[in-house]
N, C-alpha and C positions, 0 to 999 in steps of 0.2 A: 872458298877462301883459300884453300891449299893451292889451287891452280893459279889464283890471282897473285898470291905471294911468290910463287915460283916464276910466274910470267914477268913480274916486275923486279925480281931479285931483291925483295925486301925481307926475306925470311929472317935475317939476323936482327932486323930493327923492330919486329913486332912479335909479341908472344900471344898466341891464340890458346885459349883454354875453353873447353866445352863443359858446361854444367848441365847435368840431366838428372831427372828423377827416376830414371829407369833402373832396373836391377843390374847388378854387376855382370851377370851373364849376358844380358841384352846389350850392355855397353861394349863388351868384348866382341860379340857377334857383329854389332854395328861397325865397330872399328875395323874389323877384319873384312866385312863385306864391302865397305867403301874405301879401304886402304888409308884410313886416317892415321896421322902421326901426332895429333895434338893430345895434350894431357886431358884426361876426362875426370871430372869431379862428380861424385854421386851425391845427390841431395834428395833422398827418398821422402823427406818430410816437406819438401818444396819451400823451405824457409828462405832460400835465396830468391826464388820466384816471387814470394811475397814481398821481400825487402826491395826488389826492383819494381814492384807494382804490376807484375804480370798476372793477368786475370784469366779466367776460364771463359771460353766463347760459348755461345748457344750452339745447340746441335746443328741447326741449319747453317750457321756461319762456317762451321768446321767441315760439314759433310754436304754442303750445298753445291750449286752449279759452278761457282768460282773454283772450288777445290777440284771438282771433277774435270773442269777445263784444264787446270794447271797439271794435273796428273796425266791427262791425255797428251798434253804438249810434251811433258817429260818422257813419256813412254814413246812417242813418235820420234823424239830426239835420241832414243836409245839409252836413256838414263835408267839405271837399275833401281828398282824399288824393293825395299826389304819388307817382308811380311811381318805384321804385328803379331805378337803372341796372343793367343786366345784361350780362354777357359770355357767351362761349361756354360757360363752365362754371357759370353762375349769377350771383348778385348780386355786384356789384363792391364794395360797401360791406361792412363787418363788421356784419352784422345781429344778432350776439350781444353787441356791446359795450353795456353798460349805461350809462345817463346819470345825471345828478343835478342838483340845484338847490342853490345855495350862496349864502349872504349873507356878504360880507366887510366888515370894518370895520378901517380903519387897517392894511390888509394882513394881517389875521388872520382865520381862519375863525370866524365868529360863530354860524352856523347851517347845518345841512346836511340834505339829503334824498337818500339813495342809493336809486335805483330798483331794484326786484327783477325787473322784466320790462319789455317794450316798452310795455305799457299802463299801467305804474305811474308816475304823475306826481302831484305834490302839487297841491292846489287853489291856483290863482294868488292867491286872497285870503289864503290861509295864508302863502304866501311873502312877499307884500307886508306882511302884519302883522309878520312877523319883521324886515323891512327898516325898518319905522317904529318899532320898539321902542326 
């Protein structure tokens, strides 16, 4: 999204905010790793996720062939992937929590995209088009 905003020169017209359930430390590491400049809001209870109807996927949907294919494509394109923090019993984060992209206007939901898997994200140009409508 950052690249699409810069490419189209619409940085002043759109405010992007990231909402995540990760820890403060992981949000800082993620921001640094990817060079993000968007404000990040932490929602450790996932209340915002519930309010927007974002569900959890099955294990197979998140870690299946579609996700493996997408990660392979990103890797071949030179996209950097950040390692997830792990504890003694596996990932610390909820790897099955689905995300989404939403456009709000005057405090109301104008447009939404509910992801169906970890690899399922809308094209940034499509999201930006909804922002500018």
